[in-house]
Every structure is written in structure tokens, then in C-alpha cells.
N, C-alpha and C positions, 0 to 999 in steps of 0.2 A: 504495501498500500503506500510505496516511498513516492514523496510529491502529491498525494491526494489532499484536496481542497474541501472538495463540495458533492454533496451526496444528497441529489434529486430523489424526492420519492415519486415512481411514476409507474402509471398502470400497463401493465402489458396489453398495449391498444396501438394499433398501426399509427394514428398521429404521434403519440409519445416515441416510438421507434425511430419515426422520420425526425423527429426532432432532434435525437442523438445522432442520428447520420448528419443534419446538416449543420452542428458546429464544427467551428475550426480542429484542425488536428490537435493544436498544442491544448486547446479549452476541452477538448476530450480526455486527452491525456492525464488530466487533474480532477476528471469528474469519473465518480464511481456510483451508478443508478441502483437504488435500491426497486428494483423491478417488483410489483404487486400483482400475482393473478387475482384479477376480481372473481365475484362469484360466479359460475356457469352453468345456469339452468338446463336441463336437457333431458327428455324422457328418452331420447335414443342415443345409447352407448358408444356408438360408431362414429355420430355425428358429436360426441361430446369428445372424444379423443382426437379428431381430424381440427376441432377448432382450439383445443389445448395445443396440440401439435402446430399447427401453422403460428399460434401466438406466439408460443414461447421459442419455437425453431428461428423464427424473426430476428427475437429478441438476441438469442445465442449467436446469429451471423453478426449481428451489429457489433457486441461485444467479444467477438472474437480475438481481439489483439488489446482488451481493456479489460479488467476485470470488474465483476458486479455482484450484487444479489440477487435472488431470484427469491421471493417469500410466497407461498401459499396457504394463506392460515386459513381460506374457508376450503379446503379442499381434504376430503378423508384418504389421506396416503396409506391406509389399507386395503383402498378398495380400488377396483379400476374404472378408469384409465390412468389414475394419478399412480398406483404403486407401481406402474412399468414407467411411465413417462418422466415423471420428475425426478428419481433417484437417477435415469440413465443422463437427465440436463446437469444434474448436481454435480454428478459424477466424472461425465466427459466433455465438459466445457468449461469457459469460465465461468458460469455462473455458480457463486455461491450458496450452499442451503443456507435457509434461516427457519430457527424456530421462535417459539418465546416460553416463557416460564405459566403462560396462562392456557395453554394449548395442551391438547390430550397429550397422555404419555406415549400414544401410537406415532404421533405427530413427531413428536421429538426424536424417538428412536429413529424413525426412517429418516430425518436430517441429520441427525448423530452418526448414523453409517454411512450416510452417502458423503459426510465430511472426511471422514475416516479413507473414505473410499477413492475418493479424488483427491483427496491432501491439498485443497485449496482453501481449508480453514471453514468455520461456522460464523452463520450470523446470530445473535441472542437479540431479538428486537421486544423491548419492555415497553410497551404504551404505557404512558400516564397521561389520560383523557382530562383528569381532574386534579385531585389532591394526593399527595405521595401516602402511601401504605406501607409500615413495617414489613407488612408480610409479603410483601413483593420482595423484599431481599433475599428472605427465606425458601420463597419459590424460585430464584434464580440463583444461590447457591446449589439448592438441590438438581437444579438442571445441568450446571458445570460440574457438580461430581459424577454426569453420568458421561459427560465429554471425554475424561482423561486429559492426561496430560500430552498427549501425542495430539491431540487437535487446538490448534489454532483457532481463539476466539476474537470476535467481532463485539463491542457494546453498542448498539442502536436505541438508543434511548428515545421514543417517539412520543413528544408532548400532543400530537394531532393537531386539532385546531387552536391557534393563539392568535383570539380577535380581541377588541377593545374590551368587550365583557368579561376579560379575565387578568386582570391586572397583576396577581402574582405568579402568573407562570415562569418565570425567570428563577423565583423564591422555592417552587416546586421542584424543578429540575435540578437547583444547588442541591436541594435536600434527597434527591435521587441520585445524583451523583455521587454525594459524598458517603452514600451507602453502599453504592454497587461497584465505586471505580476500585475502591482495595479486596473485591471479592478474588481477583486473578491479575495474571500480566496480559492485560487485554491488548491484543495486537491494535486494534482500531477503537477510538471512542467518537461516536457521532451524537449530536443533537440534531434532531428532526421536529416540524413543527411547521404547520400550514397556518400563514398568516391571510392568504387570499379570502375575500369576500366570501361567506355562504347564501349571501343575499343580496347580489348586485342592486338591484331596484331601488335600495336603502340609501346606495350612495351617489345615485345617479340622477341630476335635476334635469331635465328637457334630453334625456338619453346620455350625458356627457357629465363627467366628472371624477372624484378620484378618492381610493381607500387608504386608510393607514397601512404601513406596512408594521403591523402589531411584532410579528416574530423576529423582525430585524432588529427592532428596540431589545427584545429580551435578548438575543444573542450578546448583544454589546454591554447589554447589563450582566450576562453571566460572565463576559469576559473580563468585566472591570471588577469580578468580586475578590480578585487577589488569592484562590486557590489555587496548591501546588501543580494542580494536574491542569489548570484550563489551557494551558498552551497546548496541550494534546489535544483538546477537545475538537472535531471538527465539522463545521457547519451544515445543516442539511434541511431542506424544506420541501414543501409540494407544489414549486415553480408556481404556474400560473392556474392553480383549480384548486377547488374547496377540499381540503383535507378529507370529507366526508365522501366526494366523486367516489375514492377508491372501492367501497364497500359496495356501489352500485354496481347490478347486474350487468354483465357483457351484453346482453340482448334487451337491456331497459331501452324503451322507445318513448319514455317519459321526457321528450324534449322540449327545451324551450320554444317560443314563437319568436323569440329575437335572436340576431348574432349579437358577437361580442368580441370587439377588439379590447385588448389590453396590453400595458406599455410599463415595464417595470423603471420606476425614478431610484433615487436615492433613499426616499422616504416615504414613496406611494406607489400605488398602481392607477395609473391613468386607465379609465374606462368609457370606452364609446359604443355605446348601444345601438341596434338598428333592426328595424321590422325584417325579418328574414322569410317569414312563411310565404310560400308561392310570389315571392320578391321579383321574380324574372329579370326586371331591373335592375342593374348591378350599381347603381347612383346612389344606393344609401350608404355601401359598403365603401365606396372611394371616400362618399364624404365622411365617415368615420375616421379613414386611414388618413384622409387630409388633416383633420383636427390633431391627430397624433404626430404627426410630421409636421405641424406647426407649432408644437410644442416648444417652449424654449429647452426643455430638457430631452430634447428628442439629439441622440450622438451622430446621425448623421448614417448614410445608407453604406459607409466604408466600416461601422463599427460590428455587423455580425450579417447572416442572411434573412435574421429576423427585420434589421433595419431596411434593407434591400427590399423586403419585399414590401413592407409600409409604403416607400417610396414610389415604387411600380403601381400598388394599387391607388395611392392617391391620385394619380394623372387622369384627368377628365376621360380619355380615353386611353386605350392601349391593346396590346394583340392578345393579351391573357385574360381570361374571366379573374373574377376576385373571390374564386374559392368556395369553400362550405366548411362546414364546424370543425370538421378534421383540419382543413388549412388553419383556422384563425389558431385552433387549439395548438398545432405546430409551429406557428410562427412567432406567438405570443412568448412558449418555451423555449424557442431558440433566443430570442431577443434578451428572454429574461435570466435563463443560463450562463449565457455568455456574459454579461452585465455583473452577474454574481461573482464569478469567476475574477473578473477585472478588478471588482473590489476587493475580496478575499486575498489577492495576490498582495494588496497594499495594508492586509490586517492581521494575516495569519502567517505565520512563518510556514515554508515546505520542507 
């Protein structure tokens, strides 16, 4: 994990895989995503296997030369098709297995066995959506006892949503880190949190607005805590998607009638919403992109492929269309991840 600066939490979906592919090589070299397999509802076992294999297979190809983690918290690892597919990817690709102290013993056993077989290590994801509870330390210690000394372990502390209604998130994170960091010689320590708003409509007026990057503020509060271990902690977030989106089923068709372009600045997310249902004409999307490119915080089309797309989309006319929800998610994440890495290079020693 030498040189790692940033861990984005990404769903195993085409737009997220495309976003990582679009990162500049140097950005990708310092990024190790925590890929999370969403709920995969299907009554057809063959179809489910094809869906999982296709999604994870693409992610494995994207991460061929750069290590990452693959978490499958909703999968029953002792049942088909997961029992065959996930141990294969965990043992034969650069995707490291992940388990958690709150998951069933059967899940932990398969993940630990895959870690031993693959030799790439094991991610231990400790979720802390609210306040710290001491029993989490006991459960984590029990899980670590199952791994044995031969397995290198990575600590992934996941605060999940860190929004304005959670002002004590940094304090709770420090309580967790104080209790869990001493448990073992962690290869990597990562703090994950999601700062993108869950209800965009509360932040936009006449379809334009901005939302505070609350998780980024919490990260800096932790960095300023003076703890001896703090320099070893790496930053992670949910990029430009709400943290709760990762639990959404893969075939969930409850989509918004609005399209959304987002742009990450030092302290906020710029939000440009537009009517997307049956839009036909692409002017609304171009107006949203133009609003972003005219912002004083826009860094120019050379900053990343995300900025380049916004500039091209903002033109009144153009040879290419203005995309769809997958496109807007992809370019928003490319811009966000590229910018976060540039900020972290000035903030965290590699």
C-alpha cells in the first residue's frame, strides 16, 4: 500500500468502473477503491451469477495493476453463486477480501480463507453510523484472532454518512480509532465517510446550489487531534454519491426524474439540477454544465477528464450528446477523485 493517499468507496456499477478508468495514471496509482457489491436480488441463479461475474469481472480488470478491496456485505458466501465467484476473485486478482465484525461467522471464514490463499491481505470494515460502542472492539479482536499472524490486515473505519446533523462524527471516530488501532499492527488504516447530501432538493434553490463538505471538515478535525497514529490514517469518502446509495439494489428502478451535475470545491459540492425525464432536448444539461464552468471554483478543462467533459457539455452546440445518469455520475466522480488526490498531496505525507 506504499504511496496510497485516497480510498473512495464505490459501488460495483459501470459508471464507477468507468470513473476509475478515466483517472490520470498518477491519480490512479495513489488511489485504492473500496468496491462494494450492492444487493443483487434475483430468483434466477444463472442470471445472478452472470450479473455478479460481469460486474466484479470488470472491476477486477480495472484494478489489474492497482490493488483495491472488494466488499460483499450483502452476499451469503456459503451459497451459490457467491461461494464460487467471490473466493475466486479474492484469491486470483488484485481485489482484496473484506469482512466485518458484525457479519456472520460464515462470511468471515470465507473472507479469511481467501485472504490466506490469495496472499494480498484482508480488509476489516468496521461500520460506525452513529456512536461508538465498546463491544465493537471486542468483536473486532475476535475477528482478528481468526486471521492469524500470516494475514496482513487493513483497518477500514467507515463512519458512513457524515452530514450537518452529525457534528460529533470526528469525536466518535477518534474514540473508535483509540480503541481499535492498538489491537494489531495494521498494514493500512483508513477513515471513510460520506459527505454528499442525501436529499439534494434541500440544498438547491431554482435548481442551483451548494452543500457543505462536512466529512472533509471532520477529517481535518481528526488530523488536528494530535494523536500519535494520525499521520498513518488515510482519507476515504463516498465520492459524489450519498453513503446510503451503496445499499440500493442493483436493479432498483426508483430513479429521480431530475438529472444532477455536481462539482467538488474546497469546502462544498456545487449542485446543478435539471429535469431529465423525457427531456429529449439537451439544453437543460448544457445550462447546468455552463453554470459549473462559470463558477470561480472551476479549475479548467486540463484538471481532469471530468472538467473536460463539463467544458464540452457547456457549449451551446456540440457533436456529442449530454449523456445520461451514468455519464453524470461518472464525470462527477472523476472530477471529485482527481481533486481530492491533489488536495491530499499537500496534506498527507506519502
